[in-house]
DRENZA-482296 format. One record per atom (N, C-alpha, C): residue in one letter; x negated, y, z. Coordinates in steps of 0.001 Angstrom, whole numbers, plus 500000, padded with zeros to 6 digits. Each point is the difference from the previous one (the first is absolute). Example, Ala and Ser with C-alpha at 12.3 -4.5 7.8 and 13.67 -1.06 7.14 Angstrom:
REM DRENZA-482296
a486810494310507800;a500890501190500000;a499100501200500000;s500350501050499280;s499180501190500060;s500770501090500730;
END
This chain:
REM DRENZA-482296
x499809498457499252;x500441501674501426;x498604501338499769;x499314499237500010;x499446502178500795;x498860499522498009;x498973499276499420;x499843499916498953;x500711500952499073;x501299499608500201;x501284500572498997;x501079500933500588;x499109500695500685;x500511500704500789;x501040501621499250;x498971500474498692;x500415500716499085;x501476499935499730;x500492498274499264;x500793499339499662;x500885499659500417;x500024499852501122;x501674499587501246;x499199500857501199;x500726500567500075;x499347500793501275;x500437499342500537;x502245500520499864;x500560499160501281;x499675498750500272;x499635499245499488;x499792498505500681;x498791500135500300;x499223500673500186;x498556500062500958;x500839500380500765;x500549501191500550;x501007499935500995;x500134500083501241;x501352498358499014;x500984498693500442;x498957499078500641;x498664500203499028;x498918498783500362;x499280500924501160;x499855500763500219;x499243500706501276;x501227500391501319;x501174499839500068;x501578500120500619;x500604498614501146;x498765499603498893;x500359497804500372;x498242499853501002;x499179500519499189;x498963499303501195;x500241501336501233;x500116500776499562;x500728500770501669;x500279499862500957;x501273499490499429;x501137498938501128;x498859499256500205;x499273498707499690;x499962499336500274;x498740500312500879;x499428500815500014;x498962500918501793;x500450500683499852;x501295499920500636;x500665500692500968;x500458498965501022;x500174499155499352;x501173498575501097;x498257499226499779;x499155500205499639;x498855499054501196;x499075500743500906;x500749501738500568;x500020500571500474;x498669501420499844;x499422499775498778;x499727500677499243;x500216501796499910;x500300500227500917;x500508501886499401;x499515500845499234;x498792499348500567;x499110501887498877;x499972499719498796;x499439498410499451;x500207499669498653;x500883500261499305;x501176499250500290;x501758500311499927;x500010501504499323;x499479500282501222;x500562501164499217;x499073500850499368;x498334499429499843;x498962500842498503;x501149500066499051;x500452498256499748;x500270499381498914;x501341501137499795;x501242499860500992;x500836500614499757;x499941501333499528;x498678501322500269;x499601500786499468;x499754500048498662;x499586498991499498;x499210499750497993;x501295499807500016;x500636499692499906;x501454498789499246;x500908502312499824;x500062500480501082;x500974501197499641;x499196500592499207;x499536499908500651;x498412501756499027;x500107499259498050;x499884498819500440;x500698499622497680;x501810500438499619;x499589499304500786;x501853500671500880;x500019501630498964;x499063500654500989;x500519501272500122;x499894500244498407;x498795499815499584;x499148499993498866;x501071499703498803;x500449498622499775;x501302500219499238;x500974500639500760;x499758500943500016;x501841500673501018;x499612501125498023;x499332500772500325;x499545500980498611;x500541499530498626;x499000498511499466;x500394498933499331;x501558500536499216;x500822499590501151;x501706499606500450;x500810501482499163;x499003500994501347;x501604500946499543;x499147501098498953;x498894499919499269;x499416500084498617;x500443499261498569;x500197498596499992;x501234499089499530;x501867500381499686;x500149499655498158;x501300500517500077;x500634499379499963;x499608497811500730;x501305499605499255;x501047499965501360;x501036499917499963;x500638499875501202;x499537498875501246;x499706498240498982;x499244499216501248;x497984500512500505;x500160501303500484;x498453500021500437;x500576500163501079;x500828500797500620;x500015500032501207;x501008498909500981;x499944498733498785;x500417499132501095;x499041499216500830;x498343501071499156;x498818498410500819;x500074501299501275;x500577500657500152;x500016500538501316;x500879499424501052;x500939500143498736;x500786499076501244;x500371498465500073;x498859499911499745;x499894498391500253;x499201499799500945;x499007500967500762;x498882499782500658;x500109500838500873;x502118499599500004;x500533500392502068;x499114499284501410;x499779499214499195;x499222498789500781;x498519499926500634;x499276500562499255;x499259500016499777;x499159500921500913;x501301501130500021;x499172501485501348;x500746499267501462;x501210499028499809;x500615500312500811;x498567498720501139;x499414499345499426;x499328499212500141;x498374500634500789;x499944500849499159;x498982501263500445;x500142500440501552;x502084500628499622;x499899500826502009;x500143498324501116;x500230499208499727;x499601499311500842;x498955499615500456;x498944500187499179;x498725499091500262;x499326501742500440;x499934500752499708;x499439501135500451;x501274500189501224;x500979499997500203;x500966500080501465;x498902499172500650;x499465499358500370;x499891498584500457;x497817499860500378;x500209501522499649;x498615500518500158;x499132501171500316;x501611500369500412;x500645501462501017;x498768500224501257;x500605498082500353;x499436500009501156;x498704499597500178;x499300500134499320;x498673500200499555;x498458500395500268;x499740500629501682;x499270500289499824;x499641500931499355;x498307499248499471;x499198500707498404;x501282500516499393;x500889500467500260;x501239500272498834;x500030501586500395;x500016501169498630;x500724500529500672;x501955500716499610;x500355499826500679;x500993500122500282;x501108500797499479;x499632501226499802;x500727501629499209;x499417499702498418;x498463499197499741;x499721499225497888;x501087499390499797;x500182498935501339;x500447499069498833;x501272500553499977;x500856500602501635;x501135500414499106;x500839500461498867;x498791501005500295;x500580500861498596;x499165498923499529;x499310499767499183;x500218498873499045;x500779499069499504;x500789498957501210;x501133499593499984;x501296500748499322;x500131500890500492;x500953501077500012;x499869500882498549;x498808499439498846;x500106500776498406;x500829498421499316;x499352498426500823;x499992499218499493;x501925499970500417;x500516500101500928;x501419500266499373;x500248500126499705;x499888501854498927;x500818500067499375;x499573499724498486;x499933498633499885;x499262499852498776;x501665499741499407;x500519498815501394;x501510499376499271;x501205500626499147;x499644501820500482;x500952500971499694;x499641500711498656;x499158500155499551;x499227499699498792;x501245499469498561;x500786500813499958;x501116499260499087;x500381501164499452;x500729499657498770;x500589500681498797;x500829501201500621;x500458499830501057;x501415500745500964;x498672501498500541;x498874499532500985;x499453501426499995;x498920500494499848;x500044498919498758;x499414500637498259;x500702500851499872;x500783500234499625;x501553500742499193;x499797501157500700;x499994500015501619;x500287501353501154;x498852500862499831;x499041499319500233;x497759500331499141;x500202500845498382;x500230498811499528;x500560501108498673;x500498501311500265;x501420499932500641;x501210500968499368;x499426501631501108;x498571499280501226;x500029500753500870;x498315501310498763;x499878499219499789;x498544500684499038;x500919500827498819;x501277499300499075;x500180500549499314;x501288501488500052;x499925499891501579;x500872501253500645;x498624500895500801;x498394500002499645;x499351500634501018;x499354500728499620;x499605500242498370;x499430500863499353;x501023500658499532;x500132501601499205;x500879500995500120;x499797500380498013;x498358498692499550;x499475500897498664;x501050498945499653;x500606501094498447;x500268498447499321;x499628499814499127;x498594499124499587;x499684500318499081;x499320498155500773;x500116500131500948;x500139497818501037;x500983499440500348;x501370500838499884;x501135499877500242;x501005499357498597;x499117500419498752;x499656499696498992;x499102498640498849;x499180500012500824;x499232498878500063;x500353498622500815;x500653500698501096;x500551498715500582;x501219499468499475;x500363500565499708;x501615499095498861;x499278500104498801;x499426500386499886;x498868498800498846;x499697498815499683;x499210499809501612;x499180499048500540;x501792498372499874;x500143500887501171;x501115499249500328;x500795499366498781;x500431500518499218;x501102500011498778;x498848498490499773;x498652500404499119;x499080499342499789;x500206498474500473;x499432499958500594;x500324498822501557;x500826499483499705;x501520500733499690;x501264499323499925;x500140498889498958;x499116500786498191;x500807499540499078;x498889498884499389;x498444500053501468;x499022499491499758;x500391498174500603;x501145500021500986;x500773498830501096;x501144499265498605;x500702501318499932;x501163499861498743;x499035498327498861;x499127500891499251;x499770498967498983;x499021499229500215;x499405499662501374;x499034498839501067;x500998499225500001;x501778500037500894;x500968499439499881;x499821498622498616;x500439500924498826;x501013499544498718;x498636499478499456;x498861499720499997;x499061498918499911;x499112498878501113;x500776500169500986;x499649499004500865;x501384499513499773;x501515500191499832;x500476499234499630;x499945498685498818;x499634500678498823;x499778499922499224;x498651498680499855;x498909500075501031;x498747499139500148;x501077498650501278;x501672499977500572;x500164499233500294;x501310499297499617;x500367500721498779;x500850499342499352;x500674500557500137;x500661500960500833;x501190500001500114;x500595501494499421;x499204500056499318;x500655500330498199;x499390500529498692;x500458499707498911;x498588500361498121;x500690500562499982;x498339500668499718;x499575501088499646;x499549500409498155;x500513500343499309;x498852499708498389;x498699500233499888;x499113499339499502;x498483499672500106;x499418502428500336;x500929500779499254;x499345500676499436;x500318501360501365;x500956499648500443;x500309501070501377;x499114499189500816;x500438498763500434;x498543499446500870;x499203501319499981;x499602500155498745;x498523500802499764;x499603501628500378;x501622500238499716;x500542501519500492;x500201500513501395;x500370498912500923;x499807499519501432;x498684500144500588;x498708499306499301;x499383499737500649;x499399501459499342;x500318500343498873;x499107501268500393;x500519501427500302;x500953500209500327;x500924500643500884;x499525499970501394;x499787499091500288;x498567498978501329;x499564500660500307;x499074500209498972;x498542500640499808;x500070501550499822;x500518500359499153;x499924501273500059;x500884501162501301;x500819499473500603;x500877500220501632;x498402500116501213;x500085498911499616;x498139499537501386;x499155501416499173;x499889500588499595;x498572500329499445;x500686501388500189;x501477500411499712;x501001501261500183;x499370500338502193;x500830499206500097;x499654499189501743;x498361500262500576;x499269499930499811;x498504499893500098;x499935501194499445;x500080500700499353;x499662501887499775;x499745500476500943;x501667500013500625;x501196500599500848;x499545499451500703;x500248499456500913;x498653499727501437;x498581500615499638;x498868500017498875;x499619500476500076;x499864501931500145;x501063500337499462;x500040501318500051;x501054500440501019;x500276499520500444;x500832499459501914;x498648499815500797;x499305499146500550;x499034500155500413;x498840501267500395;x499597500396498153;x499371501600500186;x500045500992500562;x501567499912499043;x500573501395500483;x500956500467501574;x500847498625500260;x500359500117501233;x500740498353500728;x497740500383500830;x499642498603500240;x500942499855501511;x500682501233500733;x501225499237500683;x500802498960500223;x499851499913498792;x501551500252499186;x499768497998500405;x499166499807499484;x499261498710500151;x500215499147500895;x499164500819501348;x500107499112500776;x501639499812500552;x500447501101500254;x501448499506500262;x500880499946499300;x499335498857498712;x500980498965499729;x499824498117499779;x498721500536500665;x499449498588500325;x500177499931501213;x501707499498500183;x499396499317501383;x498914499296500935;x499822499511500699;x499233499743501196;x499840499657501175;x499170499606500034;x500221500047502081;x499486501498499583;x500553500313501746;x499589501479500264;x499554499893501086;x498276500669500514;x499452500030501101;x499862500368501983;x500233499541500718;x501006500148501098;x500089501140500339;x498085500491499893;x500157501187500878;x500767501689498034;x500337499266499212;x500603501308498801;x501245499830500888;x501187498416500376;x501244500390500678;x499731500737500961;x498830499717500761;x500438500826501396;x500151501405499733;x498878500170499338;x500096501796499538;x501261500572499406;x501352498727499383;x500871501104499578;x501092499509500772;x499906499406501364;x501203500102500845;x499794501380501070;x501709499934500514;x499286500493500305;x499873500271502482;x500423500637500504;x500289499364501530;x500609499624500176;x501413499944499388;x500719499196500533;x500806498941499145;x499141499722499203;x499935499110498940;x499378498733500285;x500865498693499034;x498887498608500169;x500548499304498653;x498899499837500124;x500049498706498348;x500051497989500205;x501221499745499900;x500114498945500508;x499256498587498201;x499817499750500614;x499702499010498741;x499994498588500619;x500838499343498623;x500379498292500384;x499805499546499150;x499188499369500468;x499652498012498996;x500514498697500195;x501102499821499599;x500595498341499902;x499083499086499679;x500393498558500299;x498631498985499115;x501004498905500201;x500234498750499607;x500079499120500517;x499726499089501729;x499360500974500775;x500406498903500926;x499518501886500315;x499902500249500539;x499906501951500567;x500580501232499945;x499754500726500432;x500464501262499852;x498606500715500972;x499660500889499101;x499032500968500583;x500815501808499493;x499465500126502041;x500165501668498767;x499954500724501195;x499316501279498810;x498925501370500390;x500589500877500884;x499820500783500828;x500459501768500421;x499297501222499421;x499707501226498607;x498720500321500478;x500473500881500276;x499094501229501161;x500290501198499997;x498884501175499669;x500448501303500473;x499069499872499722;x498120500271500446;x500332499313501208;x498214499435500810;x499386499309500196;x501794498863500104;x499593498368500097;x501070499354498791;x499257498618500061;x500810498993499579;x500191498676500629;x501192499724500257;x500915499071500390;x499476498441499768;x500089498638500564;x500671499019498748;x500640499142500697;x501176498674499279;x500539498830501527;x500062498988498115;x500050498566501064;x500520499719499004;x500325498992501065;x500932499802498924;x501551499224500668;x500718498921499814;x501019498239499738;x499433498436499625;x501667500945499123;x500067501182499859;x501764499822498414;x498767499914498479;x501216498974498646;x499186499356499499;x500685501451498778;x499855499146498897;x501262500756499334;x501500499002500305;x499156498391499676;x501854499683499966;x500912501069500866;x499618499563501592;x500157500799501256;x500572501709499866;x499200500427499082;x500168501589499455;x501129499819499108;x500160499401499338;x501009499558498440;x501561499650500782;x499572499101500827;x501117499013500776;x500836501507500974;x499994500872500680;x499640500960500526;x500625501661499349;x499263500142499166;x500129501040499013;x502006499634498905;x499866498462499695;x500939499773498920;x501518499996501418;x499846499911500872;x500747499311501150;x500088501899500493;x499383501217500001;x500919501354500352;x501048499842498620;x499253500039499266;x500409500832498679;x501755499739500082;x500166499099499792;x501522499155500173;x500221501032500713;x499460500030501407;x500944501070501659;x499823501377499158;x499432500220499688;x499512501766498673;x501024499876498967;x501009499647499613;x500930500765499129;x501428499747500630;x501086500897499969;x501999499606500773;x500139498275499176;x500495500240501258;x500721498542499678;x499211498866500410;x499072499109499168;x499234499771501047;x499961499245501360;x498932499037500408;x499771499465500725;x499642501140501162;x500433500444501189;x499411499994501375;x498075500453499549;x499911501682500682;x498596499721499209;x499633499235501247;x498231499525499806;x499549499079500475;x498679500715500718;x500279500230501807;x499185501025500772;x499498498542500082;x499851498496500406;x499311499573500118;x498328500153498886;x499896500311498659;x499104499863499221;x499671501169499970;x500967501452500010;x499452501183500892;x499528500074500721;x499675499557500878;x499087499481501351;x499456499297500022;x499109499002498554;x499132499159499705;x498844501241499620;x500503500329498787;x499145501331499678;x499515500603499955;x501077500410501212;x499118501247500683;x498865499167500423;x499637498730500968;x499721499639501505;x498537499552498338;x500146499779498840;x498750499753499152;x499382501415498990;x500690500828500552;x499482501112498906;x499518500845500838;x501391501042501239;x498796500768501064;x499774499658501205;x500525498950500384;x499790500075501400;x498649499471500223;x498945499555499121;x498995500062500273;x498847500740500717;x500466501537498738;x499766500268499571;x500058501966500915;x501639499513501713;x501037500984500369;x498510500606500374;x499410499616500278;x499308500899501648;x499175501128499149;x499752499769499508;x498767500978498157;x501569501181499690;x500895500014500253;x500653500806498794;x500693500845501544;x498755500550500667;x500360501065501069;x499509501604499256;x500770500101499971;x500253501808499584;x500780499645498964;x499971499237498554;x500346499591498840;x501845500294500140;x500322500402499030;x501139500810499069;x500531499426498698;x498198499738499291;x501169500053498909;x498863498732499263;x500645498294499561;x498770499065500352;x501105500445497725;x498601500026499450;x499765499563498670;x499997498366499378;x499971499549499937;x500527498067499551;x499901499711499340;x498836499315499412;x499398498853498889;x500839498711500378;x501168499446499485;x500891499243500634;x499526498166499369;x499626499876499181;x499803498063499928;x501628499221498778;x499328499563499116;x501184499096499775;x501303500300499998;x500772499294500389;x501747499848500588;x499609501489500509;x499370500145501151;x500990501366500485;x499512501596499657;x499185499767498870;x501507500954498845;x500680500726498964;x500859499044501143;x501442499640499333;x501210500289500895;x499347500038501525;x500354499808501027;x498988501742500422;x501383500858501316;x499569501629500253;x499049499067501594;x499197501138499947;x498558498939501086;x501390500784501165;x500845501639500166;x500934500648500644;x501208498598500422;x499791499189499362;x501699499354500768;x499473498705501636;x498401499693499703;x499753499524500748;x500124500483501406;x500111499030501233;x500592499904501204;x498555499607501479;x500196501301500168;x499266500082501384;x499455499791500819;x501266499744500887;x500564499247501295;x501280498647499149;x499954498628500295;x500182498993499691;x501814500189500373;x500862500071499279;x501578500291500868;x499851499426500682;x501865500197500110;x500183500167501861;x500416498805500049;x501353499413498628;x499766498944499880;x501349500002498461;x500338499250499353;x500245499801499246;x500713500601498952;x500893500267501321;x502029500537499216;x498788502108499980;x499094500111500602;x499210501302499758;x499807500618498366;x499771498974499167;x499657499813498120;x501138500770499265;x501379500102500876;x500731500670498872;x499872501598500963;x499944500543501376;x499778500921500589;x499053500766499495;x499608500638498903;x498034500765499321;x499843500646501822;x500704500361500066;x499968501594501312;x499261498971501091;x499884499302500262;x499304499209501322;x498483499642499503;x499792499974498629;x499149499494499545;x497962500132499872;x499315500359500886;x498690500745499478;x499843499415499298;x499844500991499034;x499659499724498502;x498402501113499862;x499469499585499206;x498430500656500277;x500281501486499400;x501083500299498538;x499820501109500064;x500555501191501066;x500326499277501662;x500242500540500674;x498248500765500073;x498835498774499932;x499235500944500730;x498747499924498963;x500410500647499433;x498706500470498221;x500896500511499251;x499393500779499339;x500117500303498531;x499538498643499059;x500325499951499280;x499454498994499025;x499627500698498745;x499141499751500117;x499581499679497002;x499803499113499876;x499996499670498915;x499463498551499695;x499783499942497462;x498487500055500663;x499553499826499132;x499631498593499330;x499304499882498171;x500029498720499408;x498353499462500470;x499503500799500179;x498078500030500502;x499316500764501178;x498858499565499970;x499986501270500312;x498765500532498902;x499640499974498564;x500048500658499554;x500953500700499720;x500967500071500502;x501356500662499027;x499938501029501250;x500366499845501295;x499372500895501044;x498979501472499252;x498896499094499896;x499118500835499832;x500333501200499033;x500555499261498489;x500358500825499455;x501224501042500376;x500447499356499674;x501609501252500609;x499692501018501083;x498434499926501526;x500217500895500324;x499111500955499552;x498673499531499245;x499385500968499552;x500008500606498663;x501421499506499584;x500975501260499570;x500733500828499879;x500641499365501339;x501708501484500926;x499172501322500010;x500840500268500029;x500322501604499966;x501246500654501324;x497859500679500932;x501467500281501858;x501361500115499203;x500801499951500974;x501833500693500230;x499950501415499600;x501159500464499611;x499934501279500068;x501599500024499799;x500712499116500821;x501323500050499991;x500006500528501973;x500454501130500431;x499986500809501059;x500691498904501083;x500861499506499606;x501402499249500711;x499568498379499737;x499980499220500976;x500315498299500208;x500776500041499042;x499436498630499780;x501995498969499210;x500189498942501076;x501219499946499835;x501007498962500848;x500753498708499425;x500452499779499459;x500812499245499101;x500708498870501002;x501702499659500043;x500424499749500372;x501183499047498979;x499369498714500735;x501428498205498978;x500558499835501303;x500971499302499600;x501363499662501122;x501203499206499273;x499688499749498830;x500896499017499563;x500955498995500628;x501567500688499683;x500866498829500517;x500373499141498863;x500024498662500156;x500064499370499526;x501590499659499788;x500822500499500976;x501748499584500185;x500646501027499522;x499421500963499282;x500575500600499328;x499856500737498515;x501068499934499131;x500133500426498952;x498596501432499421;x499843499499499186;x498372500731499806;x500788501239498979;x500856501518501523;x500439501016498988;x499321500704500047;x499082500682499308;x498609501206499925;x499721500018500712;
END
């Protein structure tokens, strides 16, 4: 694998991950962490290749690497208690690795949006639109050729040649636009290539009353990071992806009108595994900026219960439930890189008064205005 690294870097990363897990079983924590760091560096360098690729399947390589990143977190977490380890340095490294699973199409879209709105130069706006349009055309042509090769469609020989020439032309156009953007607008390039954000960068963007919460859930457990202006705290819980999915699905049913009662048990279970382990580190925090993982993206954090319900009957009386929204203001972003992009382009508010909105639907009344 090492001799063939240039051809199969992802294969080498998987082999190093397996080796690191074996070393963990043998109690060789230092060796395991060394190999884990090696394969994470391989995946980090692959990120540039994935992001520059126009193929719609390219991002799948990063998404399929979730397990590798999860293994690293487990190995690094086991090393935190070693006397020869710098706790702060390893925690910061784990925070960056935990961001990889969140670098998705959604996070990339938010980052690109921020870059699109950040500058005032009309030339940049025009170049961005040309690049995005050309990339969409490239993917459409590439999809047609792929379907032809897979036997799903049948194209005349001359039509296939035309498509391949069009692919080359679009590729050259995109490369030219990228080169122009790199030369004239280097900041745009930084914003449009989502990547893990260093801990110190996140801390500089946070206000004293803010904390960023980052969740990563795998097949065997969950890691939760809580970042404040001057510190970072980490918790590991036993909540697996299966446990998370089951609890979120049950809660979502109870949030729809005329469905089963609100599942207070699941709401408190999620709080115990996502917020409670770091509760003592939230003193003085008013706003939690959350980067949640998996199916938690389909559920508002505000409906988690800080305290268990007094009885099952209380699930129908929401005024008696201790929702997380009563303790903190909660913002949700798809990735840490998206938070960085949005925070770096937001303008100070010019409003003279705060805004408050009320929503209290009466499901039993006919809607009349």
